[in-house]
C-alpha positions as CSV (number, residue, x, y, z in Angstrom):
1,M,109.0,96.2,108.4
2,V,108.4,100.0,108.9
3,A,108.8,102.3,105.7
4,P,108.8,106.5,106.1
5,V,107.6,108.1,103.6
6,G,107.0,111.8,102.7
7,D,103.6,111.7,101.3
8,I,101.3,109.2,102.9
9,E,98.2,109.1,100.9
10,A,100.8,109.2,97.6
11,A,102.2,105.9,99.5
12,V,99.2,104.2,100.5
13,A,98.3,104.1,97.0
14,W,101.6,102.8,95.7
15,Y,102.0,100.7,98.3
16,Q,98.5,99.4,97.3
17,R,99.4,98.6,93.7
18,L,102.6,97.1,94.8
19,L,100.4,94.2,97.1
20,G,97.6,94.4,95.2
21,R,95.3,95.0,98.1
22,P,94.1,98.1,100.1
23,A,95.5,98.9,103.5
24,D,94.4,95.8,106.5
25,T,94.1,99.1,108.9
26,R,94.6,102.6,109.1
27,P,94.8,103.3,112.6
28,M,95.4,107.1,112.2
29,P,95.8,109.5,109.3
30,S,99.5,109.2,109.0
31,L,99.9,105.4,109.4
32,A,98.8,102.5,107.0
33,D,99.4,98.7,107.7
34,W,99.6,95.4,105.9
35,H,99.3,91.6,107.7
36,L,101.7,89.8,104.9
37,T,101.9,86.5,107.8
38,T,101.0,86.0,110.9
39,G,102.9,88.4,113.2
40,G,104.6,89.9,110.0
41,W,103.5,93.4,108.7
42,L,104.3,96.3,106.4
43,Q,103.3,99.5,108.2
44,V,103.9,102.8,105.9
45,F,104.4,106.2,108.0
46,Q,104.2,109.6,107.4
47,D,108.2,111.1,108.3
48,A,109.6,113.2,105.9
49,E,112.8,113.5,107.3
50,R,113.7,109.7,107.5
51,S,112.0,108.4,104.0
52,G,113.7,106.7,101.8
53,S,116.1,104.8,103.9
54,S,114.1,101.6,104.3
55,L,114.8,98.1,103.0
56,L,112.0,95.3,102.4
57,N,112.4,92.1,101.1
58,L,109.1,90.3,100.0
59,E,109.4,86.7,98.9
60,V,107.9,85.2,95.8
61,P,107.0,81.5,94.8
62,D,107.4,82.4,90.9
63,L,109.4,85.4,90.1
64,D,108.4,86.0,86.5
65,D,104.6,85.8,87.5
66,A,105.1,88.4,90.7
67,L,106.6,90.9,87.8
68,A,104.0,89.6,85.1
69,Q,101.1,91.0,88.3
70,L,103.5,94.1,89.5
71,A,103.3,94.9,85.6
72,E,99.9,95.1,84.9
73,R,99.2,97.1,88.4
74,G,101.3,99.4,86.4
75,L,105.0,99.3,88.4
76,A,107.8,98.1,87.1
77,A,111.3,96.1,88.9
78,G,114.8,96.4,88.1
79,P,116.4,93.6,85.7
80,V,116.4,90.3,87.2
81,Q,119.5,89.1,89.0
82,T,120.4,85.8,90.5
83,G,122.4,85.4,94.2
84,G,123.6,82.0,95.6
85,E,123.2,79.0,93.2
86,R,118.6,79.1,93.2
87,T,117.6,82.6,94.4
88,R,116.2,85.2,92.0
89,F,115.5,89.1,92.6
90,A,114.2,92.1,91.3
91,A,113.8,95.5,93.2
92,L,111.7,98.4,92.7
93,K,111.6,101.7,94.9
94,D,109.0,103.7,95.9
95,P,108.0,107.4,95.5
96,D,110.2,108.1,98.6
97,G,113.4,105.8,97.3
98,N,112.6,102.9,99.7
99,R,113.8,99.3,98.3
100,V,111.9,96.7,97.8
101,A,113.2,93.2,96.4
102,L,111.4,90.0,95.3
103,L,113.0,86.9,96.0
104,E,112.2,83.7,94.8
105,N,114.3,80.6,96.3
106,P,115.8,83.0,98.7
107,V,117.0,80.3,101.2
108,A,116.9,77.2,98.8
């Protein structure tokens, strides 16, 4: 997933709080990478013209625990919602308006 942002340093700070760790790499001043899974990563890059246009879904094993951890890091997600029979999710937006959803049981 690639999230275009207007201010790379503000975005990097926000995503560090979201993910609970610094970027895995900063290959250039306008780009930061977090390796989330084998073969899957999040890139945040400075592109003010396209900022705020991304949607990111992150699976979490326990939504309530994930939301509590976010709150400890100063981030708050919207209300918990349900989808299907077992899926629960909550969303928040980065400083540029890119939407990040945390999903529990997305394919159960």
